[in-house]
C-alpha positions as CSV (number, residue, x, y, z in Angstrom):
1,M,170.4,38.3,76.7
2,L,167.4,35.5,76.1
3,R,164.4,37.6,74.7
4,Q,161.3,37.1,77.2
5,S,158.9,34.2,75.4
6,P,154.9,34.3,75.4
7,A,155.2,31.3,77.5
8,R,157.2,33.7,80.2
9,V,153.7,35.5,80.7
10,V,151.9,32.5,81.6
11,A,154.8,31.2,84.0
12,S,154.2,34.4,85.6
13,R,151.1,33.2,86.6
14,L,152.1,30.5,88.6
15,L,152.5,31.6,91.9
16,P,149.3,32.9,92.3
17,L,148.2,29.1,91.9
18,L,149.2,28.4,95.0
19,H,146.2,28.0,97.7
20,S,147.3,31.0,99.8
21,R,150.1,33.3,98.9
22,G,151.1,34.7,102.2
23,F,152.7,37.4,101.0
24,S,152.7,41.0,101.7
25,E,152.6,44.3,99.5
26,A,155.4,45.8,101.6
27,S,157.3,48.2,100.3
28,R,160.3,46.7,98.1
29,T,163.1,48.8,100.0
30,L,163.9,46.8,103.4
31,R,163.0,49.3,106.7
32,R,165.9,48.5,108.8
33,E,166.8,49.9,112.0
34,L,169.5,52.4,112.5
35,R,172.8,50.7,112.6
36,V,176.3,51.3,112.0
37,G,176.0,51.0,108.1
38,H,175.2,54.7,107.9
39,K,178.4,55.9,108.9
40,R,180.3,57.8,106.0
41,I,183.9,55.8,105.0
42,R,187.2,57.5,104.6
43,P,188.4,57.3,101.0
44,E,191.9,56.6,102.6
45,L,190.8,53.5,104.5
46,L,188.6,52.1,101.6
47,E,192.2,52.3,99.3
48,R,194.2,51.0,102.0
49,V,192.3,47.8,102.7
50,S,191.9,47.2,99.0
51,R,195.5,47.4,98.6
52,L,196.2,45.0,101.6
53,L,193.4,42.4,100.1
54,V,194.9,42.8,96.5
55,L,198.6,42.2,97.5
56,G,197.0,39.3,100.0
57,R,198.4,40.7,102.8
58,Y,195.5,39.5,104.7
59,D,197.6,39.3,108.1
60,A,197.8,43.0,108.1
61,L,194.1,43.4,108.1
62,H,193.9,42.3,111.3
63,D,196.2,44.5,112.7
64,L,193.9,47.6,111.2
65,S,191.1,48.7,113.6
66,I,188.2,48.6,110.9
67,D,185.1,49.9,111.8
68,F,183.2,48.2,109.5
69,S,179.8,49.3,108.2
70,D,177.6,48.5,105.1
71,E,178.5,51.1,103.2
72,L,182.4,49.9,103.4
73,L,181.5,46.3,103.3
74,N,180.0,46.9,100.3
75,S,182.0,49.4,98.5
76,L,185.2,46.8,99.0
77,L,183.2,44.2,97.3
78,R,182.2,46.3,94.4
79,K,185.9,47.4,94.0
80,L,187.5,43.7,94.5
81,R,184.2,42.2,92.5
82,L,186.6,40.3,89.7
83,N,189.2,39.3,92.9
84,P,186.8,36.6,94.7
85,E,189.5,35.3,97.0
86,A,189.6,38.7,98.4
87,C,186.1,39.4,98.5
88,I,185.8,36.0,100.7
89,E,188.5,37.1,103.0
90,I,187.1,40.8,103.7
91,F,183.4,39.1,103.9
92,N,184.7,36.3,106.6
93,L,186.4,39.1,108.8
94,A,183.5,41.7,108.8
95,S,181.4,38.4,109.7
96,K,183.6,38.0,112.8
97,Q,182.9,41.5,114.3
98,Q,181.2,41.9,117.5
99,K,179.1,44.6,116.4
100,F,178.6,44.3,112.6
101,R,177.0,41.8,110.4
102,P,177.0,42.0,106.9
103,D,173.6,42.6,105.2
104,F,171.6,41.0,102.5
105,K,172.8,43.7,99.9
106,A,176.7,42.5,100.7
107,Y,175.4,38.3,100.3
108,C,173.9,39.1,96.9
109,K,177.3,40.7,95.9
110,M,179.1,38.0,97.4
111,V,177.1,35.1,95.6
112,H,177.7,37.2,92.0
113,I,181.1,37.2,92.2
114,L,181.5,33.7,93.4
115,S,179.2,32.4,90.8
116,R,181.4,34.3,87.9
117,A,184.5,32.6,89.3
118,R,182.8,29.3,89.2
119,M,183.2,28.6,93.0
120,Y,179.8,26.9,93.2
121,D,180.1,25.5,96.6
122,Q,180.9,28.6,98.3
123,T,178.3,30.5,96.1
124,R,175.7,27.8,97.5
125,S,176.8,28.1,100.9
126,Y,176.3,32.1,100.7
127,L,173.1,31.8,99.4
128,C,172.0,29.5,102.1
129,E,173.4,32.1,104.4
130,L,171.3,35.0,102.3
131,V,167.8,32.6,102.5
132,A,168.4,32.2,106.1
133,L,168.4,36.0,106.8
134,N,164.5,35.6,106.0
135,H,164.4,38.8,103.8
136,S,161.4,39.0,101.6
137,C,161.6,37.1,98.6
138,F,160.9,40.5,96.6
139,V,163.4,42.5,98.3
140,V,166.4,39.8,97.8
141,W,165.4,39.2,94.0
142,D,165.5,42.9,93.3
143,E,168.8,43.5,94.8
144,L,170.1,40.3,93.1
145,V,169.1,41.7,89.6
146,R,170.4,45.2,90.6
147,V,174.1,43.7,91.4
148,F,173.8,41.5,88.4
149,K,172.9,44.4,85.7
150,K,175.6,46.8,87.9
151,F,178.3,44.0,87.7
152,S,177.4,42.2,83.9
153,F,177.7,39.2,85.6
154,S,176.6,35.8,84.4
155,P,172.6,35.1,85.4
156,T,174.0,31.5,86.7
157,V,173.2,32.6,90.8
158,F,169.5,32.9,89.5
159,D,169.1,29.3,88.8
160,M,171.2,28.3,92.0
161,I,169.0,30.5,94.4
162,L,166.1,28.8,92.8
163,K,167.4,25.5,93.8
164,V,168.4,26.8,96.9
165,Y,164.5,28.1,97.9
166,A,163.0,24.7,96.5
167,E,164.9,22.2,98.6
168,K,164.4,24.7,101.6
169,G,160.7,23.9,100.8
170,M,160.3,27.8,100.3
171,I,158.1,27.1,97.2
172,K,156.5,30.5,97.0
173,N,159.8,32.4,96.7
174,A,161.1,29.4,94.4
175,L,158.2,30.1,92.1
176,H,158.8,33.6,92.0
177,V,162.6,33.3,91.0
178,F,160.9,30.6,88.5
179,D,158.5,33.5,87.1
180,N,161.1,36.0,86.8
181,M,164.6,34.8,86.1
182,G,163.8,34.7,82.3
183,S,163.9,38.1,82.1
184,C,167.3,38.3,83.2
185,G,168.1,35.8,80.1
186,R,168.5,32.8,82.4
187,V,166.5,29.4,81.7
188,P,166.2,26.9,84.8
189,S,168.3,24.2,84.8
190,L,166.7,20.3,84.8
191,L,168.3,20.3,88.4
192,S,166.5,23.2,89.8
193,C,163.6,22.3,87.7
194,N,163.2,18.6,89.2
195,S,163.9,20.1,92.7
196,L,161.0,22.5,92.6
197,L,158.7,20.0,91.0
198,S,159.9,17.3,93.7
199,N,159.0,20.2,96.3
200,L,155.5,21.1,95.3
201,V,154.5,17.6,95.0
202,K,155.4,17.1,98.7
203,K,153.9,20.0,99.5
204,G,150.9,18.5,97.9
205,E,150.9,21.2,95.2
206,N,150.4,18.9,92.4
207,F,148.4,21.1,90.0
208,V,150.9,23.7,90.4
209,A,153.8,21.5,89.5
210,L,151.8,20.3,86.7
211,H,151.8,23.8,85.1
212,V,155.5,24.3,86.2
213,Y,156.2,21.1,84.1
214,D,154.6,22.7,81.3
215,Q,156.4,26.0,81.2
216,M,159.7,24.1,81.8
217,I,159.2,22.1,78.6
218,S,158.0,25.6,76.8
219,F,161.4,26.9,77.9
220,G,163.2,24.0,76.1
221,V,164.2,22.0,79.5
222,S,164.5,18.5,78.5
223,P,162.8,16.0,81.3
224,D,164.8,13.3,82.4
225,V,163.2,9.9,83.9
226,F,163.4,11.8,87.2
227,T,161.3,14.5,86.2
228,C,159.0,11.7,84.6
229,S,158.5,10.1,88.2
230,I,157.7,13.4,89.4
231,V,155.4,14.2,87.3
232,V,153.6,10.8,87.3
233,N,153.6,11.1,91.0
234,A,151.7,14.6,90.8
235,Y,149.3,13.0,88.5
236,C,148.6,10.0,90.7
237,R,148.2,12.1,94.1
238,N,145.7,14.0,92.2
239,G,144.0,10.7,91.5
240,E,144.2,11.0,87.7
241,V,146.4,7.7,87.2
242,D,145.4,6.7,83.8
243,K,146.9,10.5,82.9
244,A,150.0,9.7,84.7
245,M,150.1,6.2,82.7
246,E,149.3,8.3,79.4
247,F,152.2,10.9,80.3
248,A,154.7,8.1,81.2
249,K,154.0,6.3,77.4
250,Q,154.2,9.8,75.8
251,L,157.6,10.4,77.1
252,E,158.9,7.3,76.4
253,I,158.0,7.6,72.9
254,S,158.9,11.3,72.6
255,S,162.3,11.5,74.7
256,G,163.2,7.6,74.5
257,L,163.5,7.6,78.2
258,E,163.1,3.8,80.1
259,L,161.1,4.1,83.0
260,N,162.8,3.1,86.3
261,V,161.2,1.5,89.1
262,V,160.6,4.7,90.8
263,T,158.2,5.7,88.1
264,Y,156.3,2.2,88.2
265,N,156.2,2.3,92.0
266,S,154.6,5.7,91.8
267,L,152.0,4.2,89.1
268,I,151.4,1.1,91.6
269,N,150.9,3.6,94.2
270,G,148.5,5.7,92.3
271,Y,146.5,2.8,91.5
272,A,146.4,1.3,94.9
273,M,145.0,4.5,96.2
274,I,141.9,4.5,94.0
275,G,141.5,0.9,94.8
276,D,142.1,-0.6,91.4
277,I,143.7,-3.9,91.6
278,E,143.7,-4.7,88.1
279,G,145.7,-1.7,87.4
280,V,148.1,-2.8,89.8
281,T,148.7,-5.8,88.3
282,R,149.1,-4.4,84.6
283,M,152.1,-2.4,86.3
284,L,153.8,-5.8,87.9
285,R,153.4,-7.3,84.5
286,L,155.0,-4.5,82.8
287,M,157.6,-4.4,85.0
288,S,158.2,-8.2,84.4
289,E,157.9,-7.7,80.8
290,R,160.7,-4.9,80.9
291,G,163.2,-6.7,83.3
292,V,162.8,-3.7,86.1
293,S,163.5,-5.6,89.6
294,R,160.8,-5.5,92.1
295,T,161.8,-3.2,95.3
296,I,161.1,-3.4,98.9
297,V,158.9,-0.3,98.1
298,T,157.2,-2.0,95.4
299,Y,155.9,-4.8,97.9
300,T,155.1,-2.3,100.7
301,L,152.7,-0.6,98.1
302,L,151.3,-3.6,96.7
303,I,150.4,-4.4,100.6
304,K,148.8,-1.1,100.8
305,G,146.8,-1.6,98.3
306,Y,145.4,-5.1,99.0
307,C,144.8,-3.6,102.6
308,K,143.3,-0.6,101.2
309,K,140.5,-3.0,99.4
310,G,140.2,-5.4,102.3
311,L,141.8,-8.3,100.8
312,M,144.1,-9.2,103.8
313,E,144.8,-12.5,102.6
314,E,146.0,-11.2,99.5
315,A,148.3,-8.9,101.3
316,E,149.8,-11.4,103.7
317,Q,150.7,-13.3,100.6
318,V,152.7,-10.6,99.1
319,F,154.2,-10.4,102.4
320,E,155.1,-13.5,102.3
321,Q,156.5,-13.0,98.8
322,L,158.8,-10.4,100.0
323,K,160.4,-12.9,102.4
324,E,160.8,-15.4,99.7
325,Q,162.6,-12.8,97.5
326,K,165.3,-12.4,100.1
327,L,164.2,-9.1,100.9
328,V,164.2,-7.9,104.5
329,A,160.9,-6.4,105.7
330,D,161.6,-3.1,107.7
331,Q,159.0,-1.3,109.9
332,H,157.2,0.6,106.9
333,V,156.1,-2.8,105.7
334,Y,155.3,-4.3,109.2
335,G,153.6,-1.1,109.9
336,V,151.8,-1.3,106.4
337,L,150.2,-4.5,106.7
338,I,149.5,-4.1,110.7
339,D,147.7,-1.2,110.2
340,G,145.6,-2.8,107.1
341,Y,144.7,-5.6,109.8
342,C,143.7,-2.9,112.3
343,R,141.7,-0.8,109.7
344,N,139.8,-3.8,108.7
345,G,138.8,-5.1,112.2
346,K,141.1,-7.9,112.4
347,I,143.3,-7.2,115.7
348,S,144.2,-10.3,116.4
349,D,146.1,-11.0,113.1
350,A,147.7,-7.4,113.5
351,I,149.0,-8.6,117.1
352,R,150.5,-11.9,115.6
353,I,152.4,-9.5,112.9
354,H,153.4,-7.3,115.6
355,D,154.8,-10.2,117.4
356,D,156.5,-11.8,114.9
357,M,158.2,-8.5,114.0
358,M,159.6,-8.0,117.5
359,K,160.6,-11.7,117.3
360,K,162.4,-10.8,114.2
361,G,164.4,-8.2,115.7
362,V,162.5,-5.2,114.1
363,R,161.8,-2.8,117.2
364,T,158.3,-1.3,116.7
365,N,158.0,2.6,116.4
366,T,154.9,5.3,117.4
367,T,153.3,4.9,114.1
368,I,152.7,1.2,114.5
369,C,151.7,1.6,118.0
370,N,148.9,4.3,116.9
371,S,147.9,1.4,114.7
372,L,147.3,-0.7,117.3
373,I,145.4,1.6,119.7
374,N,143.4,2.3,116.7
375,G,142.7,-1.4,116.5
376,Y,141.6,-1.9,119.7
377,C,139.4,1.2,120.3
378,K,137.4,0.3,117.1
379,S,136.7,-2.9,118.3
380,G,135.8,-1.5,121.8
381,Q,138.7,-3.3,123.6
382,L,140.1,0.1,125.6
383,V,141.7,-2.1,128.2
384,E,144.0,-3.9,125.6
385,A,144.5,0.1,124.1
386,E,145.4,1.4,127.4
387,Q,148.0,-1.6,127.9
388,I,149.7,-0.7,124.4
389,F,149.9,2.9,125.6
390,T,151.7,2.1,128.9
391,Q,154.1,-0.3,127.1
392,M,155.2,2.7,124.4
393,N,156.9,3.6,127.4
394,D,158.6,0.4,128.0
395,W,159.8,0.2,124.3
396,R,161.2,4.0,124.8
397,L,158.7,5.3,122.4
398,K,156.9,8.6,123.3
399,P,153.3,9.1,122.1
400,D,152.5,11.5,119.7
401,H,149.5,13.8,118.9
402,H,147.8,10.8,116.6
403,T,148.5,8.3,119.7
404,Y,146.6,10.7,122.6
405,N,143.9,11.7,119.9
406,T,143.0,7.8,119.1
407,L,142.7,7.1,122.5
408,V,140.8,10.3,123.4
409,D,138.7,9.2,120.5
410,G,138.4,5.9,121.9
411,Y,137.0,6.9,125.5
412,C,134.5,9.0,124.0
413,R,132.9,6.4,121.4
414,V,131.9,4.4,124.5
415,G,131.0,7.2,126.8
416,R,133.9,7.5,128.8
417,I,134.1,11.3,128.7
418,N,136.0,11.7,131.8
419,D,138.7,9.3,130.9
420,A,139.2,11.3,127.9
421,L,139.3,14.6,129.7
422,N,141.7,12.9,132.2
423,L,144.1,12.0,129.2
424,C,144.0,15.6,127.8
425,D,144.7,17.1,131.4
426,G,147.8,14.4,131.0
427,M,149.1,15.9,127.9
428,C,149.0,19.3,129.3
429,A,150.9,18.3,132.1
430,K,153.8,17.0,130.1
431,E,153.7,19.9,127.6
432,E,155.5,17.7,125.2
433,V,152.4,17.1,123.4
434,V,149.6,19.6,123.8
435,P,145.8,19.2,122.8
436,T,145.4,20.1,119.0
437,T,142.4,21.6,117.5
438,M,141.6,17.7,116.3
439,T,142.0,16.7,120.0
440,Y,139.1,19.1,121.0
441,N,137.0,18.3,118.1
442,I,137.0,14.5,119.3
443,L,136.2,15.8,122.7
444,L,133.6,18.2,121.2
445,K,131.9,15.3,119.3
446,G,132.0,12.8,122.7
447,F,130.1,15.3,124.6
448,S,127.7,15.8,121.7
449,R,127.2,12.1,121.0
450,V,126.3,11.4,124.9
451,G,123.8,14.5,124.8
452,A,126.1,16.7,127.0
453,F,125.3,19.8,125.1
454,H,126.1,22.4,127.8
455,D,129.4,20.8,128.1
456,V,130.1,21.1,124.3
457,I,129.7,25.0,125.2
458,S,131.8,24.9,128.2
459,L,134.6,22.9,126.4
460,W,134.4,25.4,123.4
461,K,135.2,28.3,125.8
462,M,137.8,26.6,127.2
463,M,139.4,25.9,123.8
464,V,138.7,29.6,122.7
465,K,140.5,30.7,126.4
466,R,143.7,28.3,125.7
467,G,144.3,30.0,122.6
468,V,143.2,26.7,120.3
469,T,142.0,27.9,116.6
470,A,138.5,26.3,116.0
471,N,138.1,24.9,112.3
472,E,134.9,24.5,110.7
473,I,134.6,20.9,112.1
474,S,134.5,22.4,115.8
475,C,132.2,25.2,114.6
476,S,129.9,22.8,113.1
477,T,129.5,20.7,116.5
478,L,129.3,23.8,118.6
479,L,126.0,25.0,116.0
480,E,124.9,21.3,116.2
481,A,124.8,21.4,119.9
482,L,123.2,25.4,120.3
483,F,120.3,24.1,118.0
484,K,119.9,21.0,120.3
485,L,119.6,23.7,123.0
486,G,117.2,26.1,120.9
487,D,119.5,29.0,121.3
488,F,119.1,30.3,117.7
489,D,120.7,33.8,118.6
490,E,123.9,32.3,119.5
491,A,123.8,30.0,116.6
492,M,123.3,32.9,114.3
493,K,126.1,34.9,116.0
494,L,128.8,31.4,115.1
495,W,127.4,31.5,111.6
496,D,128.4,35.1,111.2
497,N,131.6,34.2,112.8
498,V,132.1,31.2,110.4
499,L,131.5,33.4,107.2
500,A,133.9,36.0,108.7
501,R,136.8,33.8,109.2
502,G,136.0,31.9,105.6
503,L,135.7,28.8,107.8
504,L,132.9,27.4,105.4
505,T,134.9,25.3,102.9
506,D,132.7,22.5,102.6
507,T,129.0,21.4,102.8
508,I,129.1,19.9,106.8
509,T,128.9,23.3,108.4
510,L,126.3,24.4,106.0
511,N,124.2,21.5,106.7
512,V,124.2,21.7,110.0
513,M,123.1,25.1,109.8
514,I,120.0,24.6,107.4
515,S,119.0,21.2,109.3
516,G,119.2,22.9,112.9
517,I,117.3,26.1,111.6
518,C,114.4,23.9,109.8
519,K,114.0,21.8,112.7
520,M,113.0,25.0,114.8
521,G,110.8,25.8,112.2
522,K,112.4,28.9,110.7
523,V,112.3,27.7,107.2
524,N,112.6,31.1,105.7
525,E,115.8,31.9,107.4
526,A,117.4,28.9,106.1
527,K,116.0,29.6,102.6
528,E,117.8,33.2,103.0
529,I,121.1,31.6,104.1
530,L,121.1,29.1,101.3
531,D,120.6,32.1,98.8
532,N,123.4,34.1,100.6
533,V,126.2,31.2,100.6
534,K,126.0,31.1,96.7
535,D,129.2,33.4,96.6
536,F,131.2,31.6,98.7
537,R,133.6,28.2,97.7
538,C,131.1,25.9,99.2
539,K,128.1,24.4,97.1
540,P,125.2,23.0,98.7
541,D,124.5,19.2,98.2
542,V,121.7,16.9,98.1
543,H,121.7,16.9,101.8
544,T,121.3,20.7,102.1
545,Y,118.3,20.4,99.9
546,Q,117.1,17.4,101.6
547,A,117.0,19.4,105.0
548,L,115.4,22.2,103.4
549,S,112.5,20.6,101.8
550,H,111.5,18.2,105.1
551,G,111.8,21.5,106.8
552,Y,109.0,23.1,104.3
553,Y,107.3,19.7,105.1
554,K,107.1,19.9,108.6
555,V,105.5,23.6,108.6
556,G,102.9,22.3,106.3
557,N,104.1,24.1,103.5
558,L,104.2,21.4,100.8
559,K,104.4,23.5,97.6
560,E,107.9,24.9,98.6
561,A,108.8,21.2,99.6
562,F,108.3,20.4,96.2
563,G,109.7,23.5,94.4
564,V,113.2,22.4,96.3
565,K,113.0,19.2,94.5
566,D,112.6,20.9,91.3
567,S,115.4,23.6,91.8
568,M,117.9,21.2,92.9
569,E,117.3,18.7,89.9
570,R,117.9,21.7,87.4
571,K,121.3,21.9,89.0
572,G,122.1,18.3,88.5
573,I,121.5,17.2,92.1
574,F,118.7,14.4,92.5
575,P,116.9,13.3,95.6
576,T,118.0,10.3,97.8
577,I,115.7,8.0,99.1
578,E,115.1,9.8,102.2
579,M,114.0,12.8,100.3
580,Y,111.4,10.8,98.8
581,N,110.2,9.3,101.8
582,T,109.4,12.9,102.8
583,L,107.9,14.0,100.0
584,I,105.7,10.9,99.6
585,S,104.2,11.6,102.9
586,G,103.9,15.6,101.8
587,A,101.9,14.1,98.7
588,F,99.3,12.1,101.0
589,S,99.0,15.0,103.6
590,C,97.7,17.1,100.7
591,R,96.0,14.2,99.5
592,D,97.3,14.2,95.6
593,F,97.3,10.2,95.0
594,N,98.3,10.7,91.5
595,K,101.5,12.8,92.4
596,V,102.2,9.6,95.0
597,V,102.1,7.2,92.3
598,D,104.6,9.5,90.4
599,L,106.9,9.5,93.3
600,V,107.2,5.9,93.4
601,I,107.6,5.3,89.7
602,E,110.2,8.4,89.5
603,L,112.5,6.6,92.1
604,R,112.7,3.5,90.8
605,A,113.5,4.6,87.4
606,R,116.5,6.5,88.9
607,G,117.7,3.3,90.5
608,L,116.7,4.0,93.9
609,A,115.6,0.9,96.0
610,P,112.4,1.8,98.5
611,T,113.4,0.8,101.8
612,V,111.5,0.1,104.9
613,A,110.6,3.6,105.3
614,T,109.7,4.0,102.0
615,Y,106.9,1.0,102.8
616,G,106.3,2.6,105.8
617,A,105.5,6.1,104.3
618,L,103.2,4.3,101.7
619,I,101.3,2.1,104.1
620,T,100.7,4.8,106.5
621,G,99.6,7.0,103.5
622,W,97.1,4.4,102.2
623,C,95.8,3.4,105.7
624,N,95.4,7.0,106.5
625,V,92.8,7.7,103.6
626,G,91.3,4.6,104.3
627,M,92.3,3.0,101.3
628,M,93.3,-0.6,102.9
629,D,93.3,-2.5,99.8
630,K,96.5,-0.2,98.3
631,A,98.1,-0.5,101.8
632,Y,97.7,-4.8,101.6
633,A,99.1,-4.2,98.4
634,T,102.1,-2.3,99.1
635,C,102.4,-4.6,102.1
636,F,102.8,-7.7,100.5
637,E,105.2,-6.1,97.8
638,M,107.2,-5.3,100.5
639,I,107.0,-8.9,101.9
640,E,107.8,-10.1,98.3
641,K,110.8,-8.0,98.0
642,G,112.4,-9.4,101.5
643,I,112.0,-6.8,103.6
644,P,110.8,-7.9,106.7
645,V,107.4,-5.8,108.2
646,N,108.2,-4.4,111.3
647,V,106.2,-3.7,114.5
648,N,105.2,-0.2,113.6
649,I,103.8,-1.0,110.0
650,C,101.7,-3.7,111.9
651,S,100.3,-1.3,114.4
652,K,99.4,1.3,111.7
653,I,97.4,-1.6,109.8
654,A,96.0,-2.6,113.0
655,N,94.9,0.9,114.1
656,S,93.4,1.4,111.1
657,L,91.2,-1.7,111.1
658,F,90.1,-0.6,114.5
659,R,89.1,2.4,113.0
660,L,87.2,0.8,109.9
661,D,85.1,-1.6,112.7
662,K,87.2,-4.4,111.3
663,I,87.9,-5.6,115.2
664,D,88.6,-9.0,114.7
665,E,91.1,-8.7,111.7
666,A,93.1,-6.0,114.0
667,C,92.7,-8.2,116.8
668,F,94.5,-11.0,115.1
669,L,97.1,-9.4,113.6
670,L,97.9,-7.9,116.9
671,Q,98.0,-11.6,118.3
672,K,100.7,-12.2,115.9
673,I,103.0,-9.1,117.1
674,V,102.9,-9.3,120.8
675,D,102.3,-12.0,123.5
676,F,100.5,-10.3,126.3
677,D,101.2,-13.6,128.8
678,L,104.2,-12.0,129.0
679,L,103.7,-8.6,129.4
680,L,100.4,-8.8,131.8
681,P,100.4,-12.3,133.1
682,G,96.8,-13.5,134.5
683,Y,94.9,-10.4,132.7
684,Q,92.3,-12.8,130.9
685,S,90.1,-10.6,129.4
686,F,92.7,-8.9,127.0
687,K,93.8,-12.7,125.8
688,D,90.0,-13.3,125.2
689,F,89.9,-9.8,123.4
690,L,92.9,-11.0,121.1
691,N,91.2,-14.2,120.3
692,P,93.7,-16.1,117.6
693,D,90.7,-17.7,116.1
694,A,88.5,-14.8,115.4
695,T,87.3,-14.2,111.7
696,K,90.0,-12.8,109.6
697,C,90.5,-11.8,105.6
698,L,93.3,-13.3,103.8
699,Q,95.0,-10.2,103.8
700,T,95.8,-10.0,107.6
701,Q,96.6,-13.9,107.3
702,K,99.3,-13.4,104.8
703,I,100.6,-10.6,106.9
704,A,100.6,-12.9,109.8
705,D,102.3,-15.6,108.1
706,S,104.8,-13.5,107.0
707,L,105.6,-12.4,110.8
708,E,105.8,-16.4,111.5
709,S,108.5,-16.4,109.0
710,S,112.2,-17.4,110.0
711,T,113.1,-14.6,107.9
712,T,111.7,-11.8,110.0
713,P,114.1,-10.6,112.7
714,K,112.1,-10.9,116.0
715,K,113.8,-7.5,117.1
716,L,111.6,-5.9,114.8
717,L,108.6,-7.4,116.4
718,V,109.3,-5.9,120.3
719,P,106.0,-4.4,121.3
720,N,106.6,-0.6,121.8
721,N,104.5,2.3,122.7
722,I,102.5,2.4,119.4
723,V,101.3,-1.3,120.1
724,Y,100.6,-0.5,123.1
725,N,98.3,2.5,122.3
726,V,96.8,0.8,119.4
727,A,95.6,-1.9,121.6
728,L,94.0,0.4,124.1
729,A,92.0,2.0,121.2
730,G,91.1,-1.2,120.5
731,L,89.4,-2.3,123.4
732,C,87.9,0.9,123.4
733,K,86.2,0.4,120.1
734,A,85.1,-2.6,121.1
735,E,83.4,-1.0,124.0
736,K,85.1,-3.0,126.7
737,L,86.0,0.5,128.4
738,K,86.7,-1.4,131.9
739,D,89.2,-3.5,130.6
740,A,90.7,-0.4,128.7
741,Q,90.8,1.2,131.9
742,K,92.4,-1.8,133.7
743,L,95.0,-2.3,130.4
744,F,96.3,1.4,130.7
745,S,96.7,1.3,134.7
746,D,98.7,-1.9,134.1
747,L,100.6,-0.2,131.4
748,Q,101.5,2.9,133.3
749,S,104.0,0.8,135.2
750,H,105.6,-0.7,132.2
751,D,109.0,0.7,131.4
752,G,108.8,2.7,128.0
753,F,104.9,3.2,127.9
754,V,103.5,6.8,127.1
755,P,100.1,7.2,126.5
756,D,99.3,9.3,123.0
757,V,96.1,11.6,122.5
């Protein structure tokens, strides 16, 4: 018997590393229904059956009327444990009975008996049947150990059941065996370890796979090239490609292994996934130097890497190289290239490649059709997307969830909500592909996007009625709708439900909640919620703090607004440019001009570039306090940085000039913004008011010149409500009240005009 090593203690912690265990702490005794297995057996029957089996008189057994029970079968297996052929015969005979089936205890005895006899194929077959009984892993393990100790047989069966569990994807069961087999004197074999590692990676349990590898090494199991490829793949899927490369190098040196094409492909895929084309190139060079030939998988991964980076020309060059190497492009290669073109908005190229594929006799598939539908939907070509959807029937392809969800999303993005709903109804009618949580999320987002918030709530109720489980995205969309409708109480009920169901896993829902409450002016409630989520996995991010700070600013609590900034910075989270814009406006509100300057210096020191909104906040602030020199200076800086001045900024400057009795300058600036001949034909008095020959200063001239520059997009200078109100204020300031009244009357018939206070 092997002694339990210290590593065994660490290994026993592997099972809890899984994201969710899913095991119940049920009693280790199997609770079974009352069955024939409880009947008492006659000793003479046991002896007679045993004698016939030992003598090999199997035909005589069929002439007996044997009333099988668990006790009889288990007693026979126990008595005949050194005669595997006899055990197989009686077990098979028992299995053919109408009112009896062997229990898991009989299976546990059989696999030990066959394993000892080195009848490994039969052992494996019976193990698969045992696993198919779906008994708790704990119960099966305890019985296997009990039989092992009772029979004093080899522990080989523990390694075999580990491999069966792993191959069938029953990872939690496999880990339980892996954790406990050392106490029975059995070290897992390399084949079983590789099977467990491979299936862990397939299930996305890369972190657990790396721990399993560490434990197998501590048990003295030597890795082979397949182990290396699996572990490299685990690192790469975790985004730790450099660690994967370092691991492969160390294993080459320590074990003398030569990396195969599978390992190199894993590394290439890892670099491609993070968009590191240089890393991909290094791997290709290394393959060439070591004489490792590229396979169709290698070329596919290269194409995938270039597509991810948007380098479609290079991707197609690799595709041509593949054909030059006399390799036959399959559905997967074509699919990756077509999907790349679709994702990069080059749908015509995707169709070209698809047509080429069909001409070459390579059949299209559902995945490729999904890519084409997605490409058409992204470019707004819904008619063409519908045509692909229809053609799938001609190609004898069945749409899957992704097909329907993509098309539903396409309809929602262009506001065709009814078509999206009809498509969902079609899904329900066919019953082959039913709407999923993702489908409903797309519809919820679609309704929200067009402002149909009542429909969001109705759809949510339908979703619940149909038994579709809502996730965090569903809840965040509903929360957003409830806040838009001003239903604070229902939003709070939903929030409590989110917390109770453990759906708060990232910041999306948290940010929707904080932002919605703050917009309703309930900042204290928002702060309380933020304090209460500290115990959850969800951690606030910059947008969370930004929403809270903006909320304090809107209710006039500038001290707390700046306090939020200080708090987040202590946690290593730094404000965005949008948050700085709010804080700048706040500093102006409390007339703390030094704070304004400090904020501008600070944001630049952190590498943030002022946006048009930043300059707008600064210019508005300086204008409001009558410091026109600073407003002009900020505007000039904006122009020098190549940021076009928009109509709102010009209107603000003009309004401030009116307020300071600089009417000519204000009129000159307004005249450059808007051509009122188009707006109000024949209204001469206002055209006279906007006299381009009026006296103006150098500052307004410089701004006016920038507006006439070809670099200023004309769409930024389209007159809006602000301009109209500024113009009215100017007329009033110039004491032209009749003209103001006439302009006001004419503007009321103009679409988009709303008078302000």
